[in-house]
N, C-alpha and C positions, 0 to 999 in steps of 0.2 A: 504494499499499500504506499502511495507516495506521501512523503511527509511534507506538510505545508508549514513553512515558517514565514511569519510576516509581522510587522509592527506598524500598522497604519500606512504602509506603502502600497497596498494593493491597487487603489485607484490610481495612484501615481504611475505605477508600472504599466497599467492598462491604457493610460491616456498618453497622448503625444506630449501633453504639457497641461498645466492648469489653465482653465478658461479665463480667469481674471487677468486683464491686461493683454490678452492675446490680440484683440482688435487693434490696440494702439501699437503693439509690436509689429503687427503686419503692416500697418501704415508707415511706421518708421522705416521698415525694411524696404518699402517701396520708394523711399526718398531717392533722389538722383544719386547714381553710382559712378565713381570715377572709372576710367578704363584701367584695367590691370597693368602692372609692369610687364615688360617683355619676359616671356617664359624663361629664356636663357639666363636671365638674372636671378631666377628663383629656384635653382636646382642645387641640392646638396648631393654631391656625386663623388664616387671613388673609382679607382681602376683595379679594384680587387674585391673579393668577397669579404664579408665580416667574419672575424674570428672571436670578437668580444662583444657580449650582449649590450653592456651599458655604453660602450665607447664607439662602436662601429655599426651595429644593426640599425635598421630604419624602422620607426614606428608608423603603423597605420591604425586607423580606428574610425568608427562611425558614431562614437558617443556611448556605445554599449559593447560592441565586439571589436577587439583589437588584436594586433600581432606585431611582433618584432621579426623583421625579415633579414636573413643573413645573406642570401644570394649565392650560395655555393654552386659550382658548376655541376659536378657529379652528384652532389648531395645537398639539396635545398633543405632549409630548416626554417619553419615559422613557429616561434614560441607564441602561444595563444593566451588571450585574456578575455573573460566575459565579466562585466563590471559588477555583477551581483554575487559572484562566487566568493563569499565570505564564510569562514568557519565561525562556529559559535551560533548564537541565537538569542532571542529575547530573554532577559532575566532581570530579576530584582536585585540590585547591588547596593541598595540603600543600607545605611548603618545607624540604628537608633542610638548607639553609644556616642555618636559624634555630637549630638546636641547636648548630651550630659557633659562631655569634656570641653565643649567650646568655651565657656566662661574661664576655665582654669587655663587653657592654652593662651587665651588672650591676656590673662593676668601675668603669666610667665613672660610673655613677649614684652609687655609693658614694663616689666621689672628688669629687662635686659638678660633674660635667661633663655636664649634661643635653643640651646642644646637640650634642655629639659622640655621645652615646649615641643620640639620636633619629635622627641622620643614619645611623648604622650600622644601627639597627633598621629604618629605612625601606628601606635597601639590601638587608638580608639576612633580615629576619624576618617580612615581610608575606606574606599569602597570594598564590598565583600562579594566576590573577590575584587582585587584592585588592578586587574589586567583585562585587556581585550584580546580577542582572538584575531589571527591574521587574515588578510585578503590573500587568496591563493591563485596561483597560475592555473589556467584551464587545462593546459597540457601542451603538447607539441605535435605538429604536423611535419613529417619527415618524408622527403621525396628523393628516391634514387633514380638517376638517369643512366642509361647505358649508351656506349659509343661516344662519349663526350670528353674523353681524355685529350690533353694537349690543346686546350682552348687558347685562342688569341683574341686580341682586340676587345678585351673584357671592359665593360662599363656597367656601373650600378648607380642609379640616381633616384632621388626622391624629388619629384616636381611639386613644389609647393603651390604652383598655379593650378594644378589639376588634382592634387591629392593622390597621385598615382606613382608607385614604385616601378621602375623599368629596369630590366637586366638584359644585356645583350652581349653576345660573344660569337666567335666563329670557331668551327671545328672543321678544318680542311676548307672545302668551298661551300660549306653550309652555314647559314646565319641562324642562330637561335635567339629567340626573344621571349621574355616573360613580362607581363604587365599585371600588377597586383594592386588591389584597392579594397577598402572596406566600405561598402555602400550603405549609406543611411537610408536612401530611397528604397532599397530591397532588403535591408537588414541581413546581408550576407557578405562574407569575404569572397572576392572573385579573383581568380588567377587564370590569366589567358597565356597559353604556351604555343609558340609557333616554331616551325622549321622551314627554311626555304627549300630544303630537299624533300621531295614527296616521300611519305612514309618514314620520315627521320626521327619521329618521336616515340620513344619507349620509356615508360616510367613505372615505378612501384611506389605507392603511397602507404604510409603507416600513420596511425594515431596512437600516441602513448602519453603516459603521465607518471610522475614519481610514485604515486600511491592512489588507492581508492578508485580503480578503474577496471573496466573490461572492454574488449573490442569484439566486434562481430560484423559480418556482412549480412544485411537484412534485405537487400534488393540487388538486382544484377549490376547496378551502376553506383552503389552507395556503400560506404564504410561508416560504421557507427562506433562511437566510444561513449560509454555511460558509466555512471557510478554515484555513490553517495559519500560525501566527504565526512571528516571527523570519524573515520572508521565505522561508517554506517549509522551515525547519529546526527548528521547534519543535512545540509541541502543536497538534493538530488540534482544532477546535471546530465546533459546529453549533447553530443557533438555529432554532426553528420557531414560527411564529405561526399559530394556528388560529382561524377565525371560526365562530360558530354564531349565526345570525340568526332572529329571530322576525318573520315577514313580510319583505317585500323580497327582494332577490336578492344572491348573492355572486358576484363575478367575480375571476379571477386572471389578468389580463394579464401580460405580461412584467415580472417584478421588482416587482410591486405587488399588494396585496390590496384589493379594493374591496367595499363593501357599499352598496347603494342602496335607499332607500325602506323601511327597516326600522322596526319599532316598538321593538325592543330588540335588543342585540347582546351576546354574551358572547365576549370574546377570551381565549385561553389561550396563553401563551408558555412554551415549554420550552427548556432548553439543557443541554449537556453537553460535556465535552472528553475527550481520550484519557488524561488524567491517571490514574495508577493502573491502567492497562490496560483502561479501558472502551472500548466501541464507542459513540460518541455517537448514531449513527443508531438502533441498537437501543434504547438507553436512552430516547431521546425517543419513539420509537414506543410503547414500553410505557407511559410516563408519560401521553402524550396519549390513548391508548386507554382507560386506566383513568379519567382525569379526564373524558373526553367521555361516559362512561356516566352521569355525574351532571348533573342540572339545576343551574342556578345556586344556588337555595336550599340544595341539598345540598352544593355546593362551599363555600359560605359557612359552613354549619353545621359541616362537618368542620374547616375552618380555625379557627372560633371554639372548638370543643371542644379542639383541640390547643393553641392559643395561650393560652387562658384558664386551662388547667390549670397553666400556669406563672405567668402574670402575676397572677392573682387570689390568689396566696398571700400577698401583702403589701399592706397599705393604710397610708397615712400622712396624718395630719391635723395641720397646724401652725397651725390657726386662721386668722384673717383674714376679711375681708369676703366674703360670698357673691357680691357683685356683680362681683368681679375677673374671673371666668371669662366674663362677658358681653362683655369687651373683647378685641379681636384680640390675639394673642400678641405681635406686633411692637410694639403700642402699650403693652402691659404691660411688656415688657422696656425700652422707651424710658423709661417712667416710672421704673422702678428705676434705670436708668442716669442719670437726672436727679436721683437722690437719694431716690426714693420707696422704700417697702417693700411687699412683696406676698408674704406667707407661702405663699399658695396656688401662686404661681409657683415657689417653691422646692420645694414638694411635687411639682409637675408636672415640674420639672427632675429630681428624684429618680426619678420613675417613667419619665421618658424614658430615663434611663440603663438601667433594667431592660428597657424596650422594645428598646433598641439591642442589649443582650446577647442576648436571645431571638432577635432578628432576624439576628445575624451569628455566633453561636457555638452550634451545636446538634450533638449527637452525630451522627456521620456526615459532618460538614463540617470545614473547617479553622478554626483559632482566629482571633480577631480580630486584624488587623494594625493598622498605624498609623492606618488610616482605617476600621477595622472590616472592612467588605467593600466599601465604596463608594468608588470611585476613578475619576476622570475622566481620559480620554485614555490615551496609550501610555506616558507618563513622569510618573506622579503624584509629588507631593513625597516626597523620601526613598525613592522606589521603592515606597511603601506596603508596606515590608517589615516584618520583625519586629526592632525595636530592643530589645535585651536589657539595656541598662544603665538602664532603669526602665520604658520605655514599655509593652512587652507585659505586664510584671508588674503595672503600674498598671491595665491593662485588667481584670485579674481580681481586684483587691483587693475589690470588693464582691460577687463572685459567690456566695460561700458564705453570708455574713451576710444578703444580700438574697434568700436562699432560692431560688437558681437553680443548685444544685450540678450538675445535669446539664450545664449549659452550660460547666462547667469541663473536661469530658472532651476536647474537641478540643485543648486546650493540652497535655494529657498525651500525646497521640499525637504532637504536634510534638516534645516532649521525647524520646520514644522514637525518633523518626526521626533525632535528632541523635546518638544514642549510637554507632553504628557509625563514622560520619564522625569524631565527636569523639574516639574511641579512636585513630584514625589520626593525627589532629592532635596528640593528646597524645604519642604514641610518636615520630612523625617530627620534629615541630617542637621537642619539649621533652625527649624521653627519659623520659617519665613514664608511670606506669600510669593507669588510669581513663579518664575522658573529659572533654573540655573544649569550651566554646564561648566566643565573644568577644562583641563589642558588638552584632552583627547577624547575622541569618540569614534564610533563605528557605525554600521548601518542598522544596528539593533537597538539604538537609543541609549547608549551608555553615557551617563551624565555625572557619575560620582568621581571623587578623587582617585587617581591612578598613579602607579609607579613610585609611591612614597611621597611623604608630605613635602619634601624639598622641591619636588617637581610638580606634583599633582594637586596640591592644596592651593589652587589658584582659580577662584570662582568667577572668572571674567569671560569664559568662553562664549556663553550666550550673548552677553552684552556686546562683545566685539563683533560677533556675527551680525548683530542687528544693524550695524553700520551699513552692511551690504543692502539690507532692505531699504534703508533711506536713500542710499546712493542710486538705486535703481529708480526710485521715484524722482530724485533730483535730476537724472538724465532724461527721463521719459515724460514726466509730468502726469503719470497715470494715476489719477485720483481714485479710481476704482480699486486698483491694486493697493494703494496707500490705505484706503479705508477698510478693505476686507482682509488683506493679508499682512501688510507691513505694520501698521500702527497697532493693531491688537497684540502682536508679538512683541514689538518694542515696549509697549506699555507694561506687559507682563514682566519682561526683563527689568524694567525700571522699578516695578513694585518690589521685586526681590532686593534691589540695591537699597531702596528706602528702608527696608527691614533689616538689612545686613549691616549697614553702617553703624558704628558704635562710637561713643564719645571717648576721646583720649584724655590723658592727664592735663592737657592744655585746653580742654574744652572744644576741641575740633572734632568733627565727625570724620572717622577714617575707616578704611576697609581692612579687614583682617580677621583671622589669620590668612596671609596670602604670601606671595612671592613677587619679586621682580624677576620675570621668567628666567629660570635656570642659573641666575647669578647669585653671588654671595656678598656679604658685607663683613667688615671687621669692627667690632665694638672697641671703645677706648681701653677696655681691660684685656684686649687681645682675643676675645672669644669670636669665633666665626659663626655666622648665622646665614640661613637662606630664608627660612620662614620669618615673617615680620608682621608689624602692624603699619599700615599706611604707606605702601609702596606708591611711588609717583604715578606709574603707569595705570594702576587701578583707578586713581582719581581722574586721570585724563580720559580714560574709557568711560567712566561714569558721567563726566561732564559732557562728552561727546553724545552719549546715549540720551541724557536728559535734555540737552539742547535740541537734538533731533526730534525727540518726543514733543517738545514744546512747539517746534516748527510744524510738525505734522498735525498736532491738535489745532494750531491756528489755521492751517489750510482747510481742515475739515470742520472748523467752527464747533469744537466740542471740548470737553474736559478742562474748562477754565480753572477749576479748583485744583485739579491734579497738576496742571502746569504751574500753578502758584506754589504748590507744595515742592515741586522740583526746583523751582527758582530759589525758594527759601533754603532748601537743603544744600544746593550748590554753594551758597554763601558761607556755609560752615565747613566746607571742604578745605584742606590745606592748599593754598595757591601754589603755582609753580615757583620754585625757589632757586636761586643761583648760589652755588657752593664756593668753597675756598679755592678751587682751581678755575673758577670762572665758568663752571659747567652747570647744566641743568641737574639739580640733585635727583638721584635715583630713588632715594628713600626720604621719609619725612624728616630725618636727621642727616647731617652731612657726614656720613660714614666713609671710611676708606674702603677700597675694594682689594681683596686678595688677587683678583685677575682683572686689572684695569683695561686689558684688551679683549674683554669678553665679546663673543659673537653677537649676543643680544644687545640692543641699544634701546631698551624698553622705555626709558624715560623720554625718548624723542617721538613717541607715538603722537604727541601734540603737534609735531612738525609735519609728519606724514606717517600713516594715512589720515591723521587728524588734521584740524585746521586752526588749532588754538594759537600756534606760533606762526607769525607771518613777517616777512621782511618789511612790508608796508604798514603793518598795524602794531607789532610788538617788537620793535627794533632791538631792545636790550635783551629780550628773550632770544631773538634770532642770533644775536652775537654769542649768547651763552650756548645755544645749540651748536653753533660753529665750533666753539671751544670744546664741547663735548665730543663731537666727531674727531676733531684733531687729536684729542687726548686718546681716544680709543684706537685710532689708527697708529699713533706713536707707539703704542704697546702691542701692536700686532693684530688689531681688530680687523674684521672683514675677511677672515681667513676661510670662511665657508661660502659656498656659492650664493646662497640666499641672503647671507649677511651682507656681502658685497653689493648685491642687487638693491638691498634696502638703502645702503649708503648712496647709491646713484640717485635715488628718489629724494633723499635728504638734501643733497647738494642742488638738485633741480629746484627744490622748494626754498633754497636760500639764494636762488637766482645766480648760482655759480656754475656756468656752463663748462668752465675749464676743469674744475674739480669733478663734475659729473662725468665728463668725457673720460678723464683719466681713470676713473673708477669703472666706467663701462669697458675700457680697454683691459683693466685688471681683471674684470670678470671673465673676459675671453682668454686672457693670458694665463690665468691661474686656476680657473674653475669650470672650464668648458672642454668637453670631449670632442673628438674629431667629427662625431655625428651631430654636434652642437647640443647635446644633452648637458644640462647643468650638473656639476659634481659638488656634492656637500664637502667631500665625498662620503659615501657612494652617491649614485644618481638620486637627485630630488628634483622634481619638476618646478618647485616654487621659484628657484633661481631663474629659470627660463622666463616665467611670467613676471617676476620682479624686474628683470632686465628689460623686458618689453615695455613694461609700465614706465620704467625710468626714461626710456627714449620718448615715450608719449609726453611725459611731464616736462622734458627738456624743450619740447616744441609747443605745447599747449597746456595751460592750466585753467581751471574754472572753479576752484574750491571756495572762493570768497565773493561770489555774486558778480564776478567779472571775467571776461575771456582774456587771458594774458597770452599774447602772441609772442612766440619765440623767447620765453623768459630765461632760458638757460641753454641757448644755442652756442656751441663752442666755435672757436675760430676755424677749427679743422673742417667744419661743414660750411664753407664760405658760400657755396651755391647749392641749392637743392629745393625740394618741394615735398609736401605731404598733402594727400587728398583723402577726405572721407572720415576725419576724426570727429568724435562727438564731444560735446560740451554740456555741462549742467545747465538747466534752463530750457533745454530742447533746441540745441543748435548743431548743425553739421558744418564743419570747418575745413576749408582748403587753404593752405598757405604756401607761397613761393618766396624765396629770398635769393638775392644776388649781391656778390661783394660784401657779405656780412650784414646786409641790410634788407629789411622787408621790401619785397618787390610788389606783392599783391596779396590779398586775402579775400576769399569768398565765404561768406557766412549765410547758410540757409536757415531760416527760422522755421522750425517744425511746429511750433505751438503759438507763435504770435506774441511772445513775451518781449519786454523791453530788453534791449542788448546794451551791455556795458563792456567796453573794450579797453584794455591797457596795451599800449605799444611804446616802443623806445623812440619812436619818431612820429612827427605829426602826420596825420592821414586825413584824406577826404573820403566821403562815403557816397557811393552811387547806388541807385535802386535798380535791381534786375538787369536784364539784358539791354534796356533802353539807355542806361547810363545816366538817368536823371539824378542830379545832385540832391542830397538830403541834408537838411539842417540838423545839426547835432548840438548837444550841450556838452560842457566840459566840467564835470563835478569835482575833478581833482587834477592835478598836474599829471600829464601823460595818460589821462583817462577820458574817453568820450562815451556818450550815451545817446541812444536813439531808439525810437519806437519801431516795432516790426509787425508785419502781417504774416500769418501762417502760410507757408509754402512760397514765401517771397525770398529772393536772394539779394544780398547786399555785397557790393564789392568795395573793398578798402584799398586805396592807392596812396602812395606817399605824396605829400603836397610839394 
């Protein structure tokens, strides 16, 4: 009997996406699209097969079903993933002892006894159990070819413009090609194999897995792998490989699929699990039946239409020599790592981030985890789970500005899935209203502290995730989404914080027990602590959440009393403080750090992704933020990929394009693999998305009610253009620059809101294609403001 495991995801899994906001997203998607960059500029390519999973293999995905492609000549290997194949299941991990221990842990921390506090918290306040189970590899497709020894002219490329991996080589006078993609339109992985020599294709295909599997041939042209993970106690899954040959014959002996003497072969792979109440056999039967009705050109056309409707929205040109793309990507990266520059490689890296988002986070699928959706083996690093103390949030930093708002939707469903469990954790563990999540979670609603108090007793996960809900509204203006999905969740997270905050000996309201994620401090008596009361980041996240709730309530004309309560509470939070090194203090007291070059820079949440520290509004705090970054870097900070990516965004928001650029180069030189995967190490996808976000923020910012054009463009990008970026307030923006100066900007108003623009040089505004001058106001130096009409375009030109 099939085991059905679900936790409020059934309707999500069965729908393409939630209905709220779908109309507006569709209309935004229909906005004018720029022409894509030339395909030759958007290929990651090698002259040899991959031998290393995280450094050389190519990822493909349709938001649900993915693979890592090695491209071997005689032995092809596709490592497979299906995004719901998580071990474990729903469980109650709340801990009633936590509430009893909470006052004593707080007392010990206030008295400067962190070692005793963390011991008690570890004994009494952690989740039961305090671990999550891993996301698992689906398995492996292995294909052996005959008669292909001695290959020449080998090339393997991932074309970001098409979302297709292509492999080609020659054996004698025969040309062999493979095209592989994961189709969102048809929900299958497609592999097309051809040979220029009639009857030249013979292959043997196998499906296998490290554990929990069996294979069989259930039809004349199909190979099946199925099983139940967790040694028969978890999700059931099923994988089916179907072959369609042109010429030759198909055989299915025991546990193998063979094609002999074919001119061309199309392989289709479908997979599903019992997650959310599905019947994998029926789901796959339907998927393959529909896909098999299409010939390969139709399968490819459907994939291209779907993929390019998202990818082609944005183009980026950072200048550079046109010859760069003629070199294999590993050679280009090696040249940059040796000290060279390659603006086109940076543009390729940016578009690779967009490709990854389209491939691993689509409506109807799960959100991007620590490795997106690509994970090798049964126990990937950090379980390939959802880390909430920066990593999953960083995954989605570029999604709205890079014009992929639909790809944000799976994260909102994850947040929704945490609410019921989070309410129980808030009530049982802390005696609070609202809902809470800590530093990591999974697809089963895990919300209690994990991995020990020094890491996991950090109750800010839900509050930080709520920033994504507000950001989606800020970019789209979707009031229905705000009213029905975003604000109720934000309010519930804020209710928890109202109950969680406690008065400290100075009469301030502080958060705690908590941590400044993964960092430690040194008390004057020499004691080292991680657990604390009143870490700066907690209060920054709380202010961000409260301010967003107040803004949402104002838009919806509701909850005036609740907003007043939030305002009053914020006045009692410790303000941002500047410490003895000129830095933003990381804790409520100016402690020293045992590791001043720590990878986390949590006290700068207020600079980015928050908006509390700004160059134009809080200059002294901006100077202190600069001092904080410089001190971290002086002592070796930024040594992980995602940390370096965060630093790029910091410098961009300090309007320092040269520092942002230097750190972007450092990201590629120190933390990027030849296939452009980010390396923590090992591979973590957050650095890819964080680096992509950094490039966006260097060219366009909109966090404080104004569109800031080219706020952190480095001198190395003297000429260039970007088309199709999105800004808060409902604007789509194209920018061109020449000789380090703005050449033109085109702003399309999607909602008809007033537009405020900051530029480094005076500009005039023309309306639409007719070029009619528009009268503007100047509310501040370097800032202009003008009214707009929905669907009208406005061109800005230097005066």
